[in-house]
N, C-alpha and C positions, 0 to 999 in steps of 0.2 A: 503494499499501500503504498511507503515511505516513497517508495523506488518508481511509483507512479505520480505523485506527486511534484516528486525530481525531474520528471520526464516532462513534465506539464509545464513545471517553472522555466524547465531549459528552453521549449518550444516558444514559451511566451517571449523569452529573453530573444532568441532569437531571429526571431518575429518586429520583433520590437527593433532590432538594430538592424535589419536588413531593410525594414521602413525608411529608418533614417537617413541609410546611406544612399537609398535609392531617390531621396529627397534632394540630400545634399549634392549628390551626380546630375541629377538637373534640374537646381535652383542656380540662381545668379549668384555670385558670392557677395554681390552688394544687398542684396535681398538676405542673404543667412547672414550677413553682419548684423543688417535691420533688425532682424527677427531678435537673435544674441542680446542685443544694445536698450531693444525696447524702443526701438523709435518713435513707433507711431502712439505710443503712449508719451514720450516725451514733445511728440510735436501735439497732440490733441490738447496737452495741459498748458502749451504757449500761445496756442490760438486764444484770443482775449474775445468776450462774444462783446458783441458790441450794437448800439444802442439802433431799436426799431420801432416804428411807429406805423399803424396802419390799421383803417376802421374797417371793421368784417361785422356783415348783416347791419348797419346801422351803430355798434359801437366802438368806440376808440379803443385801440388797446396799445399800452406801451410796455417795453421788456428788451431785455441785452439779452440776445441773442446769440449761440453759436451760427459764424457767416455760415457753414458748410448744411445747415438745416433746410432741406427745403419746406414750399410753401405749406405741400401736403402733409407733414411732420406736423410742422407749426399750427396748422387749424386740429390734427387731432391730437397731439399729444400735451400741447401747451393751453389750446382753445377747449381742451376735449369736445370738438365738434367732428364727432365719427359718423355723421351721414355720409362727408365723405370718404369713400373710399377707396383704401390702396389694392390695386387689383395686380397688374404688370409690371409696376412700378418703372415703363421702358416708355411710358407715354404711346402705348400700341390699343391700350383697351377700353378709355373713355372714363372708366370710373371715376376718375377723381379730378372730372371736368367742374370749374367753380366758373365764375366769372370776375374779372379782375375790367374797373371802369367799362361796367359794362359788354365787355369782351368777354370770351369761353375762352381759357387755357386748359392745359393738363396742370393739374398744380405738382402733379410728380416732377414735373422737369424743369418749373423754376424756384431759384431760393429764395427762402421767405425773405429776405433783405432787399433783393433786388425790386420787393414789391411796397418798400417804404413808402408812406402818404400817400397809398391807394386806397381805393375801394375795393373788399372782396365782397361777392356775395357767394354764399353755399346755398346748399340744400335746405338747411334750416333757417335760413334767412325770405325761402320764396312765400311761404305762408303769412299771411295776415292773422295773427292770432290764432285762433280755431277754424279760420276761413284759409279752406284751402286754396294754393293758386291756381288756376283752370288748368293750367299744366297737369298739376298734381291731380285735377279728379279727373280729367280724361283718363289718365293712364288709368286708374281703378276704374272707372265706367266702361274702358276698352279692353279693361284686362290685358295692360299693356307691358303686362312684368309674372315673371312666377318665382323664383327662387328671390328675388328682390336685389340682388346683391348688384347691378351694374344701374339699377332704377335711376339712384338719385344723381350719377352722370348723364344718363340716358334724358332726364327731364332738363337736365341745366341746359344740356347741347340742343333739346329740344324748341326752347324758350329763345336760344340765340339765335336757333334754325330760322325762325320766322322775324324775328328783330332783325336778323341781316336781308332777309327779302327772298328767303332759299327755301320758300314753301309753296310753291304756286303749282306743282305737281306732283303725284308719287316719287316719282324719278328723278328728280331734284332732290325731293325731300332725303331719297335713300345715298344719294350722291353727299349729304351734306351732314349724314347723320352715321358716314361709314366708317370715321374716326372712333364710334363707342359699340361693340362688341356684346351682343346679350346672347351667350351660350343655351340659353332655355329656347333661343330664336321666337321671341316675341315680335319680331320687327313689322309683318303685316298690322297687329293691332297698334304696334307704336305708332304707326304710320297713321292708322285710321286715330289716332287721339291727337297727333299732329297737326294732321286737315281739318278737327274739328274747332279745333282751339283756331287753327289760322283763320276761319269762317267766322270766328267768334270776337267780341271787346279786343280792343289794342292790347296785348301783353307787353 
């Protein structure tokens, strides 16, 4: 039994050592030196938070933040506005869509400090108290959602799509909503919701 435990320990040590040798052989010398000396931790501690001011959903927020923080992470982690979703984190799915000074953007692709002094609207800022925004109500009416994860970004883009004047046909709506991915495939219902709101009061 003791011999078996010794053999297992030896195998574990061999695997650890061989893994390290492989990594060391493949990694550039500068990366290995950085890992040994913990440069990333030192660099992080050396970066100072900078003053930042932004209006979100009509409320002014002032803070000192790490300049590397994205607008998406600032909204979710600092302001607890978790309606804006983190999907791909590469600007490809549209789940993180918000409006900045009235223009839709992917909040995962912009640093928070780049929006200093601007006005940001998130999904939480669309409704008027208990009264839903017309686009929110239309999405519910037309079942424009299933799992709901992409829905906040879809709605923010849908509102912008109409404001931008890109909702005059099914084809145009699909084209200008193509940056928002719905993995549940609710696209026909989303188009129907946008068409209804397009024909109603100005949004």
